[in-house]
N, C-alpha and C positions, 0 to 999 in steps of 0.2 A: 523308568518314575519323574525324570526330571524333564522337561525341555533341552534340545538339544543346539536349536536353532532357532533365530527371531528373524520371519521375512514380513517386512512393511507391504502391503497392499495399498494401491490405489482404491480409496471411499467409493468413489461410484462403480468402481468394479464389485461390490459386495454389496445382494440385495440380500435383507434381512428374510426368513420365513417365521410366518406370525403363527403364533399359539395360544389356544384359550384357556390352556394351562400356566405354562412355561414362560408366555406374555413371545419370547423368540427361539422359538428351537432348534433354531441350524441358520445356515446363511447358504448362499450361492454366489459361488466365484463366477463370474462373467469375462473367461479370456479374452484374451484379442483376437484369435483366430473362431472366433464363436462358441467355443465349447465352454460349456456347464457345468462345475464342478460341488457336489455338493459338501459340505464343511458343518463338524457337530461348534456345539458351546464350547467344547474342553480342548479345542485345538486356534479358536480365534478370541485373541482379545477385545473387546468391546469398549474403547477409549470412551469417556467421560467426559460427555456433553452436553450441554444446556435445552431444559427442555422445548418443545418443537409443539404446537398445539395440531398442527395440520399435519406431522409425519412422528409422532410419540415414542416411533421404531428406531428412527436415524439421529433425532434430534437436531440443534441447530450448532455447527461448531460459532467461534468468536470470530471469526472469519465474515462468516454471512450474517451476524448482527451489525454491521457495521460497515456494508458494502458499501454505501451513502458516501460516508466519511474517505473509504477507500479511492473510492472515485474524486470524490475534491482533491483528495490529497494530491493522487497522479497530476490531477491537472494543473492543482496550483506547484509541482514540479514542470511540468511541462510550461508556464509561463514564463517561470522562473529563467528556465533554460534560455526558452527564447529571447526574455529580455536582456541578455546578456551576450545570446548571438547577436544582436543586433547594436552592440558599441556601448551597450548596456545607457546609452542616452535616449531622450524621448524623442518621439518620430517628430516628423516634421514635414513643411508641402512646401514642394518649389515649384513657384510659381513663375510661369513662363509668358510675356503680352504676344507672341505669336503662336498660332496654330503649327505643331511641327508635322512632318511628316514620318510613314514609319520606320523609316533605316535613319533616321536626327532622333528619335525619342529611344529606338534599338541603342544606338551608341551612346546617348546620353545614360542610361539604366542604368548599363551595362559599364559604363568608365564610374558609373557612382555606389557603385558596387563593392569595383576594385579596387577602390579608394578609399571607403568609410565603414563597408561594412564588416563586422567582425573587432572581436577585445582588442585583437592587433593594429586596427587601423583607426581607434578611438584617437581625439581631438586632432584630427592630422587639419590641416588648412584644406577648406574646399575653393575650388575655381569653378565656376556658374561661366556657360554663353548663351549667347544668344538672347541677353536681356533677364537671365535668369534670377529669379532673387530666391533667398531661404528662410522661411519662416517656422522656429520651432514650434508644435505643441506638447510643450509639459501634462507630464501624467497630474491628474487631481491626489490628495491625500488615501481616496478608497484606493485607488489601482495601485495605491505602494503599499500597502497593508499586506502583502502574503509572506510578507515573515509571520506577524500576527495569526492569517489564517493559517501558516501549515504548521505553527506553532500548537495549536486549535484541535488541529485534526491530529498529531503526535497524541496529546494529551488523552485525545479520545480513542484513541487505536491502543494506547496502553495500558487505560484503563476497563479494555474490552477485555481484556488477557487475566487483568485485575493483577496487576503488574505497580508497583510505586514507582519514583524517582531512582531511588536507591539501587533496587533491580537492576537497574539499565546503567548505573555508574554513574549517575547524573544528583549533584548536592546542594547544589548552590544558597539553596536556604534552608540547610538543614545541619542538625549537628549529630553529635554520636547518639545521644536517647532515643534522638525520634527516627534515626536510623534504622538503628536496633529495632525500634517499636516496628518500624515496617519490616524487617526483615523477619521480624518475627511471626508476625501474622500473614505474610505470604507463602511462608514454612507450613502455619499452620491449617489455612482455612483453604491454600491450593493445591500443596503440595505433598503434605501428609495424606490429606483425604484422598484424594489420587493413588498415592502407593496404597492406602490400605485395603481397598474398596476394589481396585485393580490388580496389583499386580502381585501384591501379598496373600491376602485369604482369596483371590479369583480367581488366579491362574497358580501362578511363579509356583509358591509356596502350598 
């Protein structure tokens, strides 16, 4: 009379079977080898998701609602990584008075990377040949705002999952009263309704 095991399945392999009376009469599981296994509602836990106008049977997950923010956060992380991979210093231009041959250009480029690229080679003195001069090209204040950009993306992602700062262990501007209120609100509006509708009344109990 009680479940013995819980088997998490990949959502993209589950296909709902629409029904005019029951809304969803069951599910079809598409196996990795092409097999199709019918499953009833009594053996499938449908996790609560937000409504979706173009897919009422599946709904929409929190990740799907913030895909643009997630791509932006990923790009900001990659920009941040490459910023420090290039010595964490502004880029610049090497000016050479005369045209260099291909072997001379390749040799100069290789020597510069070996001596000055990477965090471990930061602030080393550069020696340039052939009358070359170095002109730094600094970043604008807009380019240096990647910290604020990542903080904004993190806040949007957190809000999509309805999590407060206290839930994630962040509390720079919180006191005990507001922290407890945020924890209570998260449990009352997110955790408890999910347990009541899905786990307790809907399946396990």
